[in-house]
Backbone atoms as SQL, in Angstrom:
CREATE TABLE atoms (id INTEGER PRIMARY KEY, chain TEXT, resi INTEGER, resn TEXT, atom TEXT, x REAL, y REAL, z REAL);
INSERT INTO atoms VALUES
  (1, 'A', 1, 'UNK', 'N', -5.613, 9.910, -35.331),
  (2, 'A', 1, 'UNK', 'CA', -4.574, 10.803, -34.896),
  (3, 'A', 1, 'UNK', 'C', -3.358, 9.985, -34.453),
  (4, 'A', 2, 'UNK', 'N', -2.190, 10.412, -34.864),
  (5, 'A', 2, 'UNK', 'CA', -0.966, 9.683, -34.541),
  (6, 'A', 2, 'UNK', 'C', -0.593, 9.870, -33.075),
  (7, 'A', 3, 'UNK', 'N', 0.020, 8.848, -32.538),
  (8, 'A', 3, 'UNK', 'CA', 0.467, 8.931, -31.149),
  (9, 'A', 3, 'UNK', 'C', 1.858, 9.531, -31.081),
  (10, 'A', 4, 'UNK', 'N', 2.116, 10.174, -29.964),
  (11, 'A', 4, 'UNK', 'CA', 3.423, 10.776, -29.745),
  (12, 'A', 4, 'UNK', 'C', 4.447, 9.685, -29.420),
  (13, 'A', 5, 'UNK', 'N', 5.606, 9.766, -30.021),
  (14, 'A', 5, 'UNK', 'CA', 6.657, 8.778, -29.749),
  (15, 'A', 5, 'UNK', 'C', 7.226, 9.009, -28.362),
  (16, 'A', 6, 'UNK', 'N', 7.449, 7.894, -27.664),
  (17, 'A', 6, 'UNK', 'CA', 8.064, 7.995, -26.352),
  (18, 'A', 6, 'UNK', 'C', 9.578, 8.108, -26.500),
  (19, 'A', 7, 'UNK', 'N', 10.172, 8.825, -25.568),
  (20, 'A', 7, 'UNK', 'CA', 11.632, 8.906, -25.560),
  (21, 'A', 7, 'UNK', 'C', 12.190, 7.569, -25.106),
  (22, 'A', 8, 'UNK', 'N', 13.301, 7.181, -25.688),
  (23, 'A', 8, 'UNK', 'CA', 13.937, 5.925, -25.298),
  (24, 'A', 8, 'UNK', 'C', 14.610, 6.118, -23.950),
  (25, 'A', 9, 'UNK', 'N', 14.317, 5.202, -23.047),
  (26, 'A', 9, 'UNK', 'CA', 14.903, 5.262, -21.714),
  (27, 'A', 9, 'UNK', 'C', 16.086, 4.308, -21.661),
  (28, 'A', 10, 'UNK', 'N', 17.245, 4.835, -21.321),
  (29, 'A', 10, 'UNK', 'CA', 18.440, 4.001, -21.264),
  (30, 'A', 10, 'UNK', 'C', 18.505, 3.295, -19.919),
  (31, 'A', 11, 'UNK', 'N', 18.797, 1.999, -19.969),
  (32, 'A', 11, 'UNK', 'CA', 18.947, 1.209, -18.758),
  (33, 'A', 11, 'UNK', 'C', 20.395, 0.738, -18.670),
  (34, 'A', 12, 'UNK', 'N', 20.967, 0.776, -17.480),
  (35, 'A', 12, 'UNK', 'CA', 22.344, 0.312, -17.357),
  (36, 'A', 12, 'UNK', 'C', 22.455, -1.205, -17.442),
  (37, 'A', 13, 'UNK', 'N', 23.507, -1.649, -18.044),
  (38, 'A', 13, 'UNK', 'CA', 23.884, -3.065, -18.042),
  (39, 'A', 13, 'UNK', 'C', 25.210, -3.130, -17.302),
  (40, 'A', 14, 'UNK', 'N', 25.225, -3.735, -16.149),
  (41, 'A', 14, 'UNK', 'CA', 26.442, -3.817, -15.347),
  (42, 'A', 14, 'UNK', 'C', 26.822, -5.288, -15.248),
  (43, 'A', 15, 'UNK', 'N', 27.938, -5.650, -15.853),
  (44, 'A', 15, 'UNK', 'CA', 28.427, -7.020, -15.788),
  (45, 'A', 15, 'UNK', 'C', 29.362, -7.129, -14.589),
  (46, 'A', 16, 'UNK', 'N', 29.077, -8.097, -13.719),
  (47, 'A', 16, 'UNK', 'CA', 29.773, -8.219, -12.434),
  (48, 'A', 16, 'UNK', 'C', 30.269, -9.640, -12.254),
  (49, 'A', 17, 'UNK', 'N', 31.501, -9.779, -11.780),
  (50, 'A', 17, 'UNK', 'CA', 32.031, -11.099, -11.409),
  (51, 'A', 17, 'UNK', 'C', 31.917, -11.226, -9.894),
  (52, 'A', 18, 'UNK', 'N', 31.107, -12.208, -9.462),
  (53, 'A', 18, 'UNK', 'CA', 30.921, -12.432, -8.031),
  (54, 'A', 18, 'UNK', 'C', 32.074, -13.219, -7.435),
  (55, 'A', 19, 'UNK', 'N', 32.446, -14.306, -8.099),
  (56, 'A', 19, 'UNK', 'CA', 33.600, -15.100, -7.691),
  (57, 'A', 19, 'UNK', 'C', 34.294, -15.568, -8.964),
  (58, 'A', 20, 'UNK', 'N', 35.225, -16.475, -8.854),
  (59, 'A', 20, 'UNK', 'CA', 36.019, -16.843, -10.035),
  (60, 'A', 20, 'UNK', 'C', 35.206, -17.514, -11.133),
  (61, 'A', 21, 'UNK', 'N', 34.047, -18.069, -10.788),
  (62, 'A', 21, 'UNK', 'CA', 33.216, -18.771, -11.767),
  (63, 'A', 21, 'UNK', 'C', 31.962, -18.015, -12.179),
  (64, 'A', 22, 'UNK', 'N', 31.446, -17.169, -11.311),
  (65, 'A', 22, 'UNK', 'CA', 30.112, -16.609, -11.498),
  (66, 'A', 22, 'UNK', 'C', 30.163, -15.177, -12.021),
  (67, 'A', 23, 'UNK', 'N', 29.552, -14.964, -13.188),
  (68, 'A', 23, 'UNK', 'CA', 29.431, -13.624, -13.774),
  (69, 'A', 23, 'UNK', 'C', 27.946, -13.379, -13.998),
  (70, 'A', 24, 'UNK', 'N', 27.447, -12.222, -13.513),
  (71, 'A', 24, 'UNK', 'CA', 26.040, -11.871, -13.685),
  (72, 'A', 24, 'UNK', 'C', 25.928, -10.488, -14.313),
  (73, 'A', 25, 'UNK', 'N', 24.738, -10.179, -14.840),
  (74, 'A', 25, 'UNK', 'CA', 24.443, -8.855, -15.363),
  (75, 'A', 25, 'UNK', 'C', 23.354, -8.246, -14.502),
  (76, 'A', 26, 'UNK', 'N', 23.620, -7.047, -13.996),
  (77, 'A', 26, 'UNK', 'CA', 22.697, -6.354, -13.111),
  (78, 'A', 26, 'UNK', 'C', 22.155, -5.137, -13.861),
  (79, 'A', 27, 'UNK', 'N', 20.868, -4.851, -13.711),
  (80, 'A', 27, 'UNK', 'CA', 20.227, -3.745, -14.416),
  (81, 'A', 27, 'UNK', 'C', 20.049, -2.490, -13.574),
  (82, 'A', 28, 'UNK', 'N', 20.296, -2.565, -12.267),
  (83, 'A', 28, 'UNK', 'CA', 19.982, -1.454, -11.382),
  (84, 'A', 28, 'UNK', 'C', 21.095, -1.307, -10.343),
  (85, 'A', 29, 'UNK', 'N', 21.402, -0.068, -9.974),
  (86, 'A', 29, 'UNK', 'CA', 22.465, 0.152, -8.993),
  (87, 'A', 29, 'UNK', 'C', 22.052, -0.332, -7.602),
  (88, 'A', 30, 'UNK', 'N', 20.759, -0.339, -7.309),
  (89, 'A', 30, 'UNK', 'CA', 20.317, -0.851, -6.005),
  (90, 'A', 30, 'UNK', 'C', 20.560, -2.358, -5.925),
  (91, 'A', 31, 'UNK', 'N', 20.387, -3.050, -7.051),
  (92, 'A', 31, 'UNK', 'CA', 20.671, -4.492, -7.087),
  (93, 'A', 31, 'UNK', 'C', 22.172, -4.746, -6.951),
  (94, 'A', 32, 'UNK', 'N', 22.971, -3.844, -7.499),
  (95, 'A', 32, 'UNK', 'CA', 24.424, -3.972, -7.366),
  (96, 'A', 32, 'UNK', 'C', 24.830, -3.861, -5.901),
  (97, 'A', 33, 'UNK', 'N', 24.204, -2.943, -5.167),
  (98, 'A', 33, 'UNK', 'CA', 24.488, -2.804, -3.738),
  (99, 'A', 33, 'UNK', 'C', 24.104, -4.075, -2.980),
  (100, 'A', 34, 'UNK', 'N', 22.997, -4.710, -3.374),
  (101, 'A', 34, 'UNK', 'CA', 22.570, -5.963, -2.760),
  (102, 'A', 34, 'UNK', 'C', 23.651, -7.031, -2.921),
  (103, 'A', 35, 'UNK', 'N', 24.193, -7.158, -4.133),
  (104, 'A', 35, 'UNK', 'CA', 25.216, -8.175, -4.387),
  (105, 'A', 35, 'UNK', 'C', 26.534, -7.826, -3.709),
  (106, 'A', 36, 'UNK', 'N', 26.831, -6.521, -3.536),
  (107, 'A', 36, 'UNK', 'CA', 28.055, -6.112, -2.836),
  (108, 'A', 36, 'UNK', 'C', 28.028, -6.560, -1.380),
  (109, 'A', 37, 'UNK', 'N', 26.827, -6.556, -0.779),
  (110, 'A', 37, 'UNK', 'CA', 26.708, -7.020, 0.606),
  (111, 'A', 37, 'UNK', 'C', 27.012, -8.512, 0.708),
  (112, 'A', 38, 'UNK', 'N', 26.524, -9.292, -0.237),
  (113, 'A', 38, 'UNK', 'CA', 26.719, -10.748, -0.217),
  (114, 'A', 38, 'UNK', 'C', 28.123, -11.151, -0.650),
  (115, 'A', 39, 'UNK', 'N', 28.671, -10.428, -1.626),
  (116, 'A', 39, 'UNK', 'CA', 30.003, -10.720, -2.160),
  (117, 'A', 39, 'UNK', 'C', 30.850, -9.448, -2.088),
  (118, 'A', 40, 'UNK', 'N', 31.520, -9.204, -0.954),
  (119, 'A', 40, 'UNK', 'CA', 32.275, -7.955, -0.805),
  (120, 'A', 40, 'UNK', 'C', 33.455, -7.842, -1.787),
  (121, 'A', 41, 'UNK', 'N', 33.928, -8.962, -2.318),
  (122, 'A', 41, 'UNK', 'CA', 35.058, -8.918, -3.240),
  (123, 'A', 41, 'UNK', 'C', 34.639, -8.906, -4.699),
  (124, 'A', 42, 'UNK', 'N', 33.387, -8.506, -4.993),
  (125, 'A', 42, 'UNK', 'CA', 32.940, -8.553, -6.384),
  (126, 'A', 42, 'UNK', 'C', 33.704, -7.558, -7.238),
  (127, 'A', 43, 'UNK', 'N', 33.760, -7.848, -8.527),
  (128, 'A', 43, 'UNK', 'CA', 34.524, -7.040, -9.470),
  (129, 'A', 43, 'UNK', 'C', 33.594, -6.617, -10.608),
  (130, 'A', 44, 'UNK', 'N', 33.515, -5.302, -10.878),
  (131, 'A', 44, 'UNK', 'CA', 32.696, -4.810, -11.980),
  (132, 'A', 44, 'UNK', 'C', 33.514, -4.932, -13.261),
  (133, 'A', 45, 'UNK', 'N', 33.023, -5.742, -14.195),
  (134, 'A', 45, 'UNK', 'CA', 33.744, -5.982, -15.441),
  (135, 'A', 45, 'UNK', 'C', 33.413, -4.946, -16.509),
  (136, 'A', 46, 'UNK', 'N', 32.125, -4.612, -16.647),
  (137, 'A', 46, 'UNK', 'CA', 31.718, -3.691, -17.704),
  (138, 'A', 46, 'UNK', 'C', 30.431, -2.987, -17.294),
  (139, 'A', 47, 'UNK', 'N', 30.342, -1.707, -17.630),
  (140, 'A', 47, 'UNK', 'CA', 29.125, -0.951, -17.373),
  (141, 'A', 47, 'UNK', 'C', 28.769, -0.202, -18.647),
  (142, 'A', 48, 'UNK', 'N', 27.609, -0.526, -19.208),
  (143, 'A', 48, 'UNK', 'CA', 27.177, 0.125, -20.437),
  (144, 'A', 48, 'UNK', 'C', 25.705, 0.476, -20.321),
  (145, 'A', 49, 'UNK', 'N', 25.231, 1.295, -21.243),
  (146, 'A', 49, 'UNK', 'CA', 23.830, 1.684, -21.248),
  (147, 'A', 49, 'UNK', 'C', 23.185, 1.193, -22.518),
  (148, 'A', 50, 'UNK', 'N', 21.956, 0.675, -22.369),
  (149, 'A', 50, 'UNK', 'CA', 21.236, 0.074, -23.479),
  (150, 'A', 50, 'UNK', 'C', 19.789, 0.512, -23.383),
  (151, 'A', 51, 'UNK', 'N', 19.178, 0.826, -24.518),
  (152, 'A', 51, 'UNK', 'CA', 17.773, 1.217, -24.491),
  (153, 'A', 51, 'UNK', 'C', 16.892, -0.025, -24.461),
  (154, 'A', 52, 'UNK', 'N', 15.611, 0.166, -24.105),
  (155, 'A', 52, 'UNK', 'CA', 14.683, -0.951, -24.044),
  (156, 'A', 52, 'UNK', 'C', 14.522, -1.594, -25.417),
  (157, 'A', 53, 'UNK', 'N', 14.469, -0.780, -26.460),
  (158, 'A', 53, 'UNK', 'CA', 14.270, -1.305, -27.806),
  (159, 'A', 53, 'UNK', 'C', 15.440, -2.176, -28.243),
  (160, 'A', 54, 'UNK', 'N', 16.666, -1.797, -27.876),
  (161, 'A', 54, 'UNK', 'CA', 17.842, -2.589, -28.247),
  (162, 'A', 54, 'UNK', 'C', 17.825, -3.946, -27.567),
  (163, 'A', 55, 'UNK', 'N', 17.389, -4.004, -26.319),
  (164, 'A', 55, 'UNK', 'CA', 17.376, -5.279, -25.609),
  (165, 'A', 55, 'UNK', 'C', 16.353, -6.231, -26.215),
  (166, 'A', 56, 'UNK', 'N', 15.237, -5.693, -26.708),
  (167, 'A', 56, 'UNK', 'CA', 14.242, -6.549, -27.335),
  (168, 'A', 56, 'UNK', 'C', 14.759, -7.117, -28.643),
  (169, 'A', 57, 'UNK', 'N', 15.509, -6.328, -29.385),
  (170, 'A', 57, 'UNK', 'CA', 16.038, -6.782, -30.668),
  (171, 'A', 57, 'UNK', 'C', 17.039, -7.915, -30.484),
  (172, 'A', 58, 'UNK', 'N', 17.836, -7.846, -29.431),
  (173, 'A', 58, 'UNK', 'CA', 18.856, -8.873, -29.206),
  (174, 'A', 58, 'UNK', 'C', 18.239, -10.216, -28.839),
  (175, 'A', 59, 'UNK', 'N', 17.085, -10.196, -28.195),
  (176, 'A', 59, 'UNK', 'CA', 16.491, -11.440, -27.737),
  (177, 'A', 59, 'UNK', 'C', 15.647, -12.135, -28.806),
  (178, 'A', 60, 'UNK', 'N', 15.433, -11.484, -29.946),
  (179, 'A', 60, 'UNK', 'CA', 14.663, -12.120, -31.003),
  (180, 'A', 60, 'UNK', 'C', 15.409, -13.328, -31.545),
  (181, 'A', 61, 'UNK', 'N', 14.655, -14.388, -31.816),
  (182, 'A', 61, 'UNK', 'CA', 15.264, -15.594, -32.356),
  (183, 'A', 61, 'UNK', 'C', 15.444, -15.432, -33.861),
  (184, 'A', 62, 'UNK', 'N', 16.503, -16.005, -34.405),
  (185, 'A', 62, 'UNK', 'CA', 16.675, -15.927, -35.861),
  (186, 'A', 62, 'UNK', 'C', 15.561, -16.692, -36.569),
  (187, 'A', 63, 'UNK', 'N', 15.138, -16.154, -37.701),
  (188, 'A', 63, 'UNK', 'CA', 14.050, -16.795, -38.444),
  (189, 'A', 63, 'UNK', 'C', 14.572, -18.015, -39.173),
  (190, 'A', 64, 'UNK', 'N', 13.769, -19.086, -39.116),
  (191, 'A', 64, 'UNK', 'CA', 14.127, -20.316, -39.818),
  (192, 'A', 64, 'UNK', 'C', 13.487, -20.274, -41.204),
  (193, 'A', 65, 'UNK', 'N', 14.167, -20.810, -42.199),
  (194, 'A', 65, 'UNK', 'CA', 13.551, -20.823, -43.523),
  (195, 'A', 65, 'UNK', 'C', 12.328, -21.741, -43.524),
  (196, 'A', 66, 'UNK', 'N', 11.308, -21.338, -44.282),
  (197, 'A', 66, 'UNK', 'CA', 10.088, -22.144, -44.353),
  (198, 'A', 66, 'UNK', 'C', 10.318, -23.359, -45.208),
  (199, 'A', 67, 'UNK', 'N', 9.732, -24.473, -44.777),
  (200, 'A', 67, 'UNK', 'CA', 9.841, -25.711, -45.530),
  (201, 'A', 67, 'UNK', 'C', 8.803, -25.686, -46.661),
  (202, 'A', 68, 'UNK', 'N', 9.136, -26.231, -47.804),
  (203, 'A', 68, 'UNK', 'CA', 8.133, -26.271, -48.888),
  (204, 'A', 68, 'UNK', 'C', 6.975, -27.187, -48.497),
  (205, 'A', 69, 'UNK', 'N', 5.766, -26.915, -48.986),
  (206, 'A', 69, 'UNK', 'CA', 4.622, -27.762, -48.623),
  (207, 'A', 69, 'UNK', 'C', 4.797, -29.167, -49.155),
  (208, 'A', 70, 'UNK', 'N', 4.305, -30.125, -48.396),
  (209, 'A', 70, 'UNK', 'CA', 4.399, -31.533, -48.776),
  (210, 'A', 70, 'UNK', 'C', 3.210, -31.881, -49.667),
  (211, 'A', 71, 'UNK', 'N', 3.470, -32.565, -50.784),
  (212, 'A', 71, 'UNK', 'CA', 2.388, -32.941, -51.704),
  (213, 'A', 71, 'UNK', 'C', 1.962, -34.359, -51.482);
């Protein structure tokens, strides 16, 4: 019997600049509040939503061509 497909859950990607050199990506608004306490002058650069499946695809390494067998 086939399994029921799960709905894709979107997770936020929040790119934040803490200071002039440091840029981080936060996945949760509670974590963003944590960083706001430590860095009151932080700047939110970008906020987007990404599904779990999309994040896994981005982290895959490119495939290397196979070397021919040595004789």
